[in-house]
TORLUM-844206 format. One record per residue: residue in three letters; y, x, z of N, C-alpha, C, CB in turn. Coordinates in pm, whole numbers, plus 50000, padded with zeros to 5 digits. Glycine has a CB too. Example, Ala and Ser with C-alpha at 12.3 -4.5 7.8 and 13.67 -1.06 7.14 Angstrom:
<nodes>
ALA494315131950780495505123050780496705132050780495535113150905;SER497755128550708498945136750714500035129050787499405140850572;
</nodes>
This chain:
<nodes>
MET393404263246592393034266546723391654274046722392994253746808;ALA391644282346866390754290246840389604282746891390984303246889;GLU388264288346857387104279846843386234280546983386224284746712;THR385244274546998384674271747134383154284647134384154251447143;GLN382954289446991381344295646974381854308847132380854306346738;GLN380574310747173380844322647265379424330647252381254317647437;PRO379794337747302378524349847289377264349247351378904362547341;VAL376004355947261374594353447375374944360047464373034358047342;ILE373654352947538374024357147712372324362347729374654339147855;VAL371924374047788371014378647759370654382847955371284389947622;ARG369174384247999369614393148121369264405848112369094389148246;LEU369744412848274369364426748243368364429448237369684434848303;SER367224421248302366014422448266364934423348155365844417048306;ASP365594415048079364884412147990365014425247851365334396947962;LEU366234428647847366614449347837365484455947860367754457647970;GLU365684456247995364674465948041363054467447983364604462748181;THR362994454547975361454451347930361494451147782360824436347987;ALA362584449547725362364449647597362044437047539361484458147572;SER362074427947575361354415947571362494403747489360864411947745;ILE363464410947464364384401547368363724399747253365794406947331;LYS363454384347146363504386847049364424385346948362804384047036;LEU364004391546805364584393046704365784382946690363654392746611;PRO365704369946674366224357946671367584360146772365084346746716;THR367414361146905368354369746952369464377846928367944374646978;LEU368484383246926369414399046840370024394346736368414413146766;GLU369694386746642370544383146550371374374446532370154382346482;SER371364365446661372394353746712374044367346773371264341046903;ALA373084378146820374544384146868375104390846828374744389046955;PHE374544398546700374774412946656374344405946440373134428946775;GLY374254398546440374074394146262375054389346172373174383246239;PRO375094383046105375734383345969376984370146065374384377245788;SER376224363846112377084349746160377434346446284376454338246132;SER377314354546341377214360146477378864365646523375994373646472;LEU378924365046663380544369746720380364387646727380984361546921;GLY379344394446744379014407446753378954412946893379884414446678;ILE379304404046967379254408247130378334403547220380384404747198;LEU377614408147273376674405247399376774405647562375784412847382;ILE376754396947633376764394147736375434399847868376934381347703;VAL375544404847912374404408247983374344401848132374344423147986;LYS374164394848190373664388648298372944391848429373094382648254;ASP372534389648551371854392648654371854410048688370484386448625;LEU373244412848684373164425748725372844435148862374114427748694;PRO372994446548891372534446449005373874443849126371704459949012;ALA373624446949212374834438049342375794449949299374314436849572;GLU375734458949345376264470349316377684468049250375324477849234;PHE377014460949102378304465349062379294451549014378064476548938;GLN379284442549117380144435149139380904441149271379574422249143;VAL380774447749337381524458249440382254466049349380524468449537;LEU381304472649295382334487149201383534479049141381334496649030;ARG382904467049078384094460248986385484461949040383894444348970;MET385274449449172386224449449242387094459149281385904445649315;LYS386024467149324387204477949419387754490249241385764492849620;LEU386684491849194387584500949028388934489248980385974501848826;LEU388684480649019390044468748931390754469149017389864451148887;SER390634465949130391544472049214392764482449231390954474949263;TYR391784490849259392654503149213393564504149099391874513049189;ALA393624500649011394514499848909395774493848911393984494948824;SER395834484649023397484478549048397634491949139397814459149147;HIS397284495049248397464504449328398184522249235395844504549402;LEU397414524449152397604534749047398744534748990396744534248950;ALA399074519848934400294518948840401634517748936400144505048734;GLN401204516349044402324514149134402594531049233401804498649245;LEU402174539649192401904553549281403624561149192399714565049230;PRO404284567649263405714572249267405434581049118406264582549431;SER406654581349081406384586348925406284599348869407304582148849;GLU406764608949018406544622048982404894622748995407424632649078;GLU404174620149061402694614749074402254615448966402424601549119;LEU402434601048925401684597648753402244605248666401894582148680;ASP403184616248732403424625748579402344638948632405624632948541;LEU401884637148754401154647548733399354646048694401454654948857;LEU399194633348647398264626748601398664624848480397944616448666;THR399554631648397399524626548274399164640648144401084618348261;ASN398764642248082397674649647979398554648547816395794638947979;ALA399544657647787399854655347675399194661847574400944656547670;ALA398694671847630397524683947533396334674547487396654699547650;SER396144663047540394744657647473395004643747417393424656547586;HIS396444643847384396584632747313396794622247412395464630447223;TYR397054623647528396994610347661395554604047644398364594947637;ASN394754610947604393174603447611392544611047753391974607747441;VAL392694615147869392424622248002393884617648064392094641147991;GLY393314611748221394254605248332395334596248222395194619548446;TRP396594593748281397654584748329398234582148199398694590648441;SER398434570048101399124571447995400414559547996398074570547876;HIS401314554347997401874547447954403374547747865401754542448040;GLY403154538647768404754537947705403974553647597406704541847870;LYS402984554247573402934567547463401814562247345402254584847552;GLU401684550247339400924544547261401934533547131399884536847369;ALA401704535646996402844528846953402124512546920403604537746811;LEU402494505446908402064494246851402414490446730402274485746916;LYS401934479546683402034477446515403684473446447400884462546475;SER404314469146620406434469846543406594485446543408254461246692;GLY405814489646570405974507946577406814512246709406994515146425;GLN406784499846807407254500746926406704509947045407254489146957;TYR406854519447119405884526647221405384514647357406884541847294;ASP404444512147356403864499647403404054502647600401924498147327;THR404974499747623404864500147804404804485647856406384507747889;MET403724476047799403144462147852402174469347963402204451047719;LYS401204477247886399984484147937400164495848057399304490647811;GLY399244502548158399214512548144397844519648136399954515548220;SER397124528148125395894533548069395494546548195396234539747889;TYR394274546448249393574555748282392404561048229393424553748372;TYR392324571448146390974574948064390384588148135391304578247888;ILE389004585548165388404595448218386624599848087388134588648406;GLY386514608748091385314611548017384254607848082385164624247984;VAL383154604348065381724601148141380634601548025381714584648222;MET379414601948092378304605048067377324598848115378204614748085;SER376284596048038374894587948082374134595448216373704588147940;SER373674590048285372874593048368371824604548353372394582848388;ASP371144604848236370284612348198370884624848128369444604848126;LEU372174626748088372534637848064373584645848195373124635647928;GLN373544637148274374254644548358372964650448416375314636748455;THR371974643448488370964651448551370444667248463369674640348565;SER371104661348304370364679248229371254682348248369784684748069;ILE372284685448259373404696448272373644699748438374934690348195;HIS373204692448489373044694148594371664705148679373104681448612;ASP370374702848543369434712348591369494722348488368014706848616;ALA370444725448375370754738048350371334750148379371014737248301;SER370994755748335371754767848406373284774048386370954778648376;PRO373544781648472375384775848468375994781848322376614784948630;GLU375034791748237375154797048130374984791547992374534805048146;ASN374294778448027373594769247959374364754447979372084769648010;ARG375104754848022375594742748090376854737648009375964746048247;PRO376454722847953378014726947858378744717047981378264719547629;SER379964714447943381374710047998382164696047906382434725247985;LEU383084687047965383764680347870384784689647830384274667347915;ALA384764687947672386074698447613387334695647711386634694047429;ILE387974683347707389264684647797388494679747935390784673547742;PRO388924687048008388464681648192389244667048231389204695848338;ASN388314662848351389284651948359390334654648467388564638748389;ILE391254639348503392044644348593391784636248688393334645848562;TRP392424640448841392084627648917393134626449030390534627848979;PRO393684617949070394544618449193394194622049312394994608349218;PRO394834633749382394464635149493393584622449576395624638949545;GLU392734624949688391914620149751392484609749832391284629149808;HIS393394618649912394544610950021395774595349909396034630350093;LEU395864598749816396614588649726395964576349729396734592749582;LEU394414576849673393434562849635392094570049686393354556849435;PRO392084566449799390594570549834389774564349809390254572349940;GLY388384576749740387364567149660387424562249557387104558149703;PHE388654566149458388774561749364388124565749248389704561449360;ARG387984583449248386994590449148386044586449144386704601749155;LYS384884589949281383664579349284383074569349224383694574249353;THR384494560349280384304547049212384014539549052385314542849246;PHE384724551449015385354550948866383894555548806386924563048827;GLU383684568948897382434575748839381134567848805382024585848933;ASP380974561048954380054555748959379444540548860380194555549077;LEU381064535148836380754521848800380734523848611382094509748877;CYS380994534548540380924540048448379544544248401381704548048464;THR378724553448512377994553548485376774544348435378104558248536;MET377254535748538376074520548558376154514848407376764504748698;ILE377614518648349377384505348220376894509248108378674497948165;ILE377504523748143376394537348002375064531948012376104559548058;ASP374004530948108373074531348112372514521148077372854535148189;ILE373274510048139373044491948068373264494747905374644477048136;ALA374404503147873374724499647706373704511047638376704502847648;LEU372594515647688372034525247653370364512847629372224540147779;LEU370634506747703369594493447717369704486847610369814483047832;VAL371444480547577371684476447492371284479647333372584476547524;ALA371694495547341371424500547227370134506447187372254508047213;ARG369254504547253367874500447211367624489047155367074500347304;ALA368144478147200367804466947158368254466647024368244456947238;CYS369644470046988370454472146847369274479646791372104481446848;ASP368484494646812367654503146740366384494746691367274515446829;GLN366264483146767365274470146773365584465046617365744456646913;PHE366964455446649367624443646509367804457546409369734431846549;ALA368014473746403368214476646309367334482546210368954481046332;ALA366184485646292364824487146222363724479446161364294491846285;LYS364284465646192364054451746125364694450846012364444440346202;TYR365964454045992366904450945861367674461645804367944440545890;VAL367354472145858368604483845765367024496345708370434496545941;HIS367524495145591366044502045517366094521745588366314501245264;ALA365334526045587365144539245632366144540845774365544550045503;TYR366234533045832366524533345991365884545546027365904520446084;THR366724559446093366114560846188365994554546325366304569346192;SER364674557646397364194549946495364914557746631362474549246489;GLY365104546146724366004549546836367204559046838365244554046925;LEU368014559246652369384562746660370284565146761369864555846610;LEU370534550646776371384546346895371454551046972371304538146947;GLU369884547647055370054548847199370084564147222368854541247284;ARG369604572647133369694588847138370824592247130369054596647041;ILE371674587147053373264590547059374234588947157373844584746976;VAL373864578647229374664575347342373884581747465374874559047355;LYS373154585647497372284590047605372604608647548370294581647595;GLU372984611047476373324630047417374524627047430372904638147237;SER375864618547392377044618547402378124624847474377094610747413;MET378634634047469379624640347567381284635947517379354658547563;THR381364625847439382214619347392382704605947448381854618947287;ILE382084601147494382204586447554383424583247640380994583447643;ARG384454576047654385174573847728385704563347792385664577847699;ALA385944563147900386224552047980387964548948002385434555048122;ARG388464536647962390194532647946390074524448112390794517947761;LEU390494520348198391014514848317392314514248244390874523248465;LEU392684498548239393674492448217394844482648311393134487248139;HIS396004486248312396424478948418397574470648288397104489548577;TYR397714456548298398904449148207399754444848322398384434648101;PHE400774451148296402314451648407402274429648368404614467148295;PRO402994428248472403324417048481404104412848380403764415248584;PRO403904404348289404964401348199406244398948208404744393848151;GLN407544401348154408914399148214409564389048117409814413348228;PRO410294384748129411114370548056411554378047964412414360748136;ALA411474368447892412244373147710413884375347728412084356347561;PRO414334383447666415764374347649416014361147593416604380547573;SER416944354047636417204340447615417014338647465418614336347665;SER417624345547355418244345047226417164347447166419374353747191;LEU415874352247245414564350147162413794338647183413654360547180;SER413424332747073412464315847098410714323647103412704299746894;LEU409914321647220408344322247196408374312447185407294326747277;PRO406804309447156405664296547179405324293147267404584296547142;SER405144282447371404974279447485403524283747475405394265647525;SER402954281147651401614288847657400554276947594401194294347834;GLY401114263547569400464255547500400194254247348400904247147535;GLU400684266847302400044266747126399524279547123401264264946980;ILE398434280346966397804289946986398944295046865396094289546981;ALA398994300946779399204305046649398434316746569400444307946651;SER398394315046461397444320446355397684334746419397854317846173;THR396584344746370396104356646382397294365846343394854358146301;GLU397994366346231399204369246218400684369946310399244363046140;ASP400064357646390401834355746486401784366746584402144338246600;ASN402624371546561403194383946670402724379246795404964386446683;ASP403094369646850403024369746999401514364047048404284360147060;ASP400734362146939399354357746956398584369047026398694354246817;ASP398974386146965398084394347018399004402847110397254402046911;SER399624397347190400914405847246400764411647331401954400747283;TRP399344414847404399314427447495398164436547427398924423347667;CYS397484432947307397144446947284396184439147095395834456747467;ALA396744448747013396814442546865395394439446798397584453146766;LEU395374437146718394294432946618393664445046585394814425646489;HIS392804451146616392004461146620390334467546636392524463646682;VAL389534470946564388214476146618387974489046656387304474346537;ASP387154488146768387104500146798385904509846711386954499546943;ASP386574526146766386134533446656384724537746692387074545146622;GLY383944533846813382604537846834381524530146836382524543146931;CYS380844532446956379384518646844379214510646963377174526246771;LEU379074514547067379024499047149380394503247297376724494847239;THR381124489947268381934489447421381764478547496383444490047414;GLY381594489347625381474479247772382644474047779381174486247924;LEU382254462147827383494456247903383734448848031383944448547831;THR384284445648124384124440948237385104429648211384314450648353;SER384764423148317385874406448304387114410948381385104388448405;ALA388634406048332389604411748405389614405948541390824410448339;LEU390514411748627390884408448732392064404948767390594414848789;PHE392684393748806394154393048815394854391148905394584386348758;VAL396014396148930396494404749086398074398449088396494427249078;ASP398424390349199399634388049207400874397649277399514377149259;GLU401144406149206402074422249247403434413949337402914434149051;SER403984403149331404914401449375405034406649512405114390449356;SER404464407649577404344410049734404014428249714402784398549825;PRO404344435349853403504446849864401894445849861403874452649985;LEU401004455349773399984457349801399024461349912399984461349745;PRO398034454149947397364459050111396804473650084395804447450178;PRO396654478650182396314496050160395054496050042395594505250338;SER395194505949971394044506649872392334507049887394354517649810;THR392414509249980391064506150113390384493050097391704505050288;GLN391464485350146391214470750119391114463650013391924465050163;GLY391394466449931391434462849799392434447249744389854461649771;VAL392074440349644393624430349621392574416249659394644430249399;THR393274407349584393154393549637392714388449505394544386049707;ALA391964384549473391664380549275392334366949267389574377649206;LEU393294365249189393574355249121392704344148999394484360949080;ASP392774335548972392364324948849393374333048746392814304848879;SER392934331248623393924335548492394554327848518393614335948344;PRO396174331448520397074319548472397304309848399397694321248450;ASP396704318248291397134311948132395714307248065397964325848013;PRO395104297148040393844296348022393684304147850393384279348047;LEU395144301147798394884309347634395014324347677396304305347489;ALA395334326747746395214345347788394104349447779395544350947935;GLY393774363447766392424371547742391774375647615391464364847797;LEU390894379247621390224384347530389594373347415389254392147602;TYR390294378547261390034374747147389094377347068390754376247100;ILE388434372546973387624377846830387784374946782386674378846783;ARG387674382746603387754376446476386354373746444388474384846370;SER385744363046450384414362246384384214367046279383994351846365;ARG382594364646221382594369446115382904357445972381284376846124;THR383254349046033383724338545924384984338845946383204323745928;SER385804348945983387224346945997387534337746114387794341545869;SER387284334246174387814325746294388084330346415387044316646324;VAL388984325546494389414332946609388844325746742391024333846609;VAL388034333646820387234326046936387454332947063385634325346912;LYS387804327547168388164333847293386814336147370389214324747376;VAL386904344447453385684354847467386024352447641385884374747377;ASN385104345147729385104347247847384114355347937385184337347877;ILE384584361147988383164372148050383004367048186383504391848064;PRO382274364048271382104359548358382024373548434381134349748351;ALA382714372448601383104383048659381594390748742384384377948757;ASP380594386548710379274393148775378904394348620378074382948900;CYS379024396448518378444401248373379394411348329378334389148255;LEU378234417148228379244427448165379184423547994378674445848201;ALA380044424147899379824424247777379814433247704380324418447736;PHE379354433347548379044448347466379304443347337377364456147476;GLN380634451047269380904446547140380664459847029382494440247141;THR380344455546950379884466446798381674474246811379434452946571;GLY381304485146801382484495346691382454498746528382424510546741;SER383294505346469382784508746372382294520146339383324506346311;ALA381574526346412380444539446388379384533846369380144550146502;LEU379274522246460377484515246442377684506946343376674505246579;GLU378724504846295378814492046153378654507946008381354478046147;LEU378984519346048378654531845941377274532945989379634547945952;MET376764536746069374814536346097374624528746064373944536246217;THR374664516146059373454503346038374154503045868373654483346172;GLY374924506445795375464502345653375494486245629374484509245534;GLY376334484845757377184475345740376454461045835377384473645568;ALA374684460945843373944450845902374924448546038372274455745931;LEU375274458146149376034454746288377764459046262375234465546435;LYS378714444046240379504449246202380524453846310379824442546111;ALA381624458246294382534458546403383074448046438383444465946389;VAL383514447846535384454433546573385754435246578384194427046709;PRO386214427246566388074427646533388284421546651388944418046384;HIS389374428246712389264416446871390844421846902387634421647050;PHE391454411346996392794414747049392664411247203394024406046972;VAL393984411947212393714403847383395374398047383393244419047568;ARG395324385447417396754374247433396874379447559396644354847425;GLY398314375447599399084378547719399714364347756400254390847693;PRO399574362047905400294351447909401234342447905400234350647934;GLY401614335847902402834329647849403824331048053402294307747754;VAL405034337348014405834337048160405814326648229407174339248158;GLU405634316248188406384305148233404764306548371406764287748085;ALA403734304948233402904301248317402234309348451402094297948239;ASN402904323048476403114324348636403754318448729403514332948664;LYS404204308748729404754299148795405554309948903403614287348854;GLY406514320548858407364328748920406594339549062408564317748969;ARG405524343548990404444353049064404864365148966402554347549060;ALA404544373048994404124387348905402774390848935405044401448941;VAL402154383448797400844384148773400374396348689400504372348713;ALA399064409548712399194418048646397384414648594399864432148724;ARG397024420548529396044419348453395404434948433396534411948326;ASN393974439048511393344451748492391864446148479393634463248619;THR391794454848389389934453848312389604472748273389914440348084;LEU388424469748280387974480048198386794483348082387824486848276;ALA387314494848023386404490347858385414507847905387994490347620;VAL384764506047844383924517547789383354521047663383004517947848;PHE383924535747584383804534347469382854542647447384814535247402;THR381344538547402380634548347419380764554247259379184544247483;GLN380574565747191380304570447066379684580747053381204571747003;PRO379624589146937378834597446913379304613346921378374593246799;ASN378734620646917379194636246947379804638946817377894648246987;SER381384643546805381984648546748381074653246555382404658746864;ASP380364658946579379184663146440378384656746467378504677446410;GLU378344644446480376714634446475377284628746322376364617046642;VAL376314627846229376314618446119376224604246135375364621346043;VAL377794600846112377234583846128377084578645960378704571446230;ASP378074584445889377434572545735376484586345694379114565345551;MET375204580645650374084585845622374464588845463372814576245660;LYS375184580145394375244578745263376134591945218375834564345225;THR377264592245273377984601745226378254616045347379304593745178;GLY377204613845464377224628245555378544629345612376954642745465;MET379304616645643380204619345703379984614645893381294612945613;THR380964626945947380534629346073381594618846151380614646146112;PHE381294619846268381754611946404383604616246359380884621046601;GLY383584628646384384744636846353385904632346282384374646646288;GLU384704633746155385814628246031385794613846064385304630945848;HIS385464604546079385414589946048386814586446152383674581246095;ILE386594591746251387864593446354389184603146317387254599946491;ARG389174609546207390124614346152390904606446082389794622846093;LEU389934596446013390404590145874390794576545938389114588945737;SER390364571246049390944561446138391944564946205390164557046220;ASP392214577546253394584578346285395214578546214395564589746342;GLU394734586146040395404583745945395714574645908395164587145880;SER394824558545920395324551645832395894543345924394514546745731;HIS396064544446057396654541746155398214550646223395524541946230;ALA398464558846111399414565746128400634556946060399104579446077;
</nodes>
């Protein structure tokens, strides 16, 4: 069974004033922790932006196929724009259970620096973002950019706290390293996720009921997203929005009606430092931040990457409804030439290539 251990929760104001004590940071990120921190008491605008953007995810996924094709970029390996059925699952099959919309984003500090730079010295994203025409999804771009900027700026405060922890426990750690990396990064990616309503399995297959939890090796346990670690430093996560798509959606400018999760066992799971499986519940008015493999390298293992997966609901739990799950992940990561392994000199770009090869 999944354990009931839950992440450490802190107030945003405590991050802003750098008043979080080291024992709290150790509870969040140390050897016996989950490696995930929940931040509460966010600006009121956060809940408005979250609801709007996660509602857009359902509208986006229902655009005509010819419009979605225009938002797809194969040359970027589907790391910009719409992606559906392009990523392989651990079974080797292509993932059609969810669709993703990727954009490149930056901290507000970097956005200001770029805006103030002369045109000839103004850097740009390696792969420009793709956006739907405004008439198709009015306000989508601004909502997406505004929410991601807010999340990155809060991630900077979490990074500062991680730097304080690392300065205490990691030999020769460079002061302010993670905060600087996040602030200067031009490789941060955001992923808006739409998990399509589960489809009934063929009658010849026998699946566990929604009241059962299998081991982490069970194929159905990570039915929506297989067990993995993120490649970057810190990943910002919103709570999921569940939407009944049985009937036509209201206009995108009106948003959607949020549902409670149809299955209490569905959602985000973490494999803890002690290899226990823990279900993590993120409140709708909070953000969660979990650690990735680049940060593990940067801190010599003091801050370990978090293995996690997403379990989908049982079809019967939807009670005849077509319930989709929408969420947002923002992956803060170093620039490609940033050294992340101080012992070997390995850069983040090299780390990504090794990670890709290991999953090929």
